[in-house]
C-alpha positions, 0 to 999 in steps of 0.5 A: 787761265786767270793765273796766267793772265795775272802773272803776265800782267805783273811781269809786263807791268814790271818789264815796261817800267824797267824797259822804259827806264833803261831806254831813257838812261841809255839813249845816245846824245841827240844832234842839235839841242841835247841834254847833258848826259847823266854823268855829269848831270849838272854844271856842278857834276851832281847827279841829283839835287835836293830842294830842302824847302819842298823835300823835307816837309813832304817827306816828314809829313808822309813819314809821320802819316805812315807811322800813325796809320800803321798803328791803325790799320793793324789794330782794326776790330775783328769781324763778327763770325756771322759777317764772315760766313755771309761773304760770297765769292760770287760778289767778287769781281770776275778778275779777282774771284779766282784769288779767293780759292788760293791759300798757303800758310807757308807762302805767306811766311816766305813772303816776309823774307823779301819784304825784310831784305828789301828795306836795307837793300839800298845799302849795297849802293854804298859799295860804289865809290861814286854813289858813296860820296853822295851817301846822305843824299841817296839815303834821303831820296830813299826815305822820300821814296819809301815815305811816298809808298807808305803814304799811298799804301797806308792811306788806301788801307786806312780808308778802305776795308777790303777783305783779303781772299782768305776771308772767303776761303772755307779752308782757312781757320775762322779765327784768321778770317775774322782778324782785323788785319783780314780787312787789309787787302787793298792794296799789296804793301809787301809788293809795293815796298819790295818794288820801291826798294829794288827799283830804287837801287837799279835806278840810282845805279843806272843814273850814276853808271848810264853806260853799264852793260852788265850790272845795270840790266842785272839790277833791273832784272833782279828788281823784276824778279824780286817784285814778281816773286813777292807778288806771287807769294802774297797771292798764294798766301791768300793775302791779296787779290790780283788787282791789289797786287797789280796796283801795289806793283805799279805804286812801288815801281813808280815810286822807286823810279820817279822819286830819284828821277824827278831830282835829277840835275838837268842842264841844256848843253849845246855849243850853238845855244847861248842863254844870257840874262838881259835887263832893259828898263823895267823888263828883265829876262833871258835871251836865248840864241840858237845858231843855225848851221 
């Protein structure tokens, strides 16, 4: 029962993100005041606009912290055996408790495949001519999205020592339960990275091709499937509790979608609306006039 609820939560979460995004991208043009369709999104026809003064420092700082924190979270001290033996499943909250009864070494190893495949996944976007023309911009946006995910993941894992489910499982070798990395349960980094990469690909392609009836839904479905599969494998491997996986799913999906979305060009476009600058003495501003039909 708990497994069914957990699986439903992950896929509902993924589905709600992708459904909301797809609905926005495919929304028909409204009557009256409307925003420019995604292509072209700005007066210069650019889909995304970077703000170097903000984006470069943010990305550099997030990447630098992530690089440093990764060296720390995977070099934590081993836990004394007595401490591990004193761990009790009854101390785990009810939502997560059942996760401590699952352990599969093969599932853990298989979960690395989507993790490593996901990192270079956005390279597939270069197969599209329109996107390839903005290749450097897309590459930077991807780096920014991954840096945001890395910042949140490493920040959480660096500051919070939460034992993985396998640490509570008597069927797992004591040496593995005692490892410093066994305190990195919070939150699911593999899941967050796969979600960031796969949803980024779907989001960017959808912004360049908002009217796509086949490939855009396929990419979102692939992102949901890849993230969901990774979540399941990390759970079966005894690496993360359900709450860790739900949070990792949310962080990765939001980062993959929102980073490009927040950089989209937006331009008000309506023949009945005019915006002109004005200057009267010391007062300067914009004059907005809307003609009522």
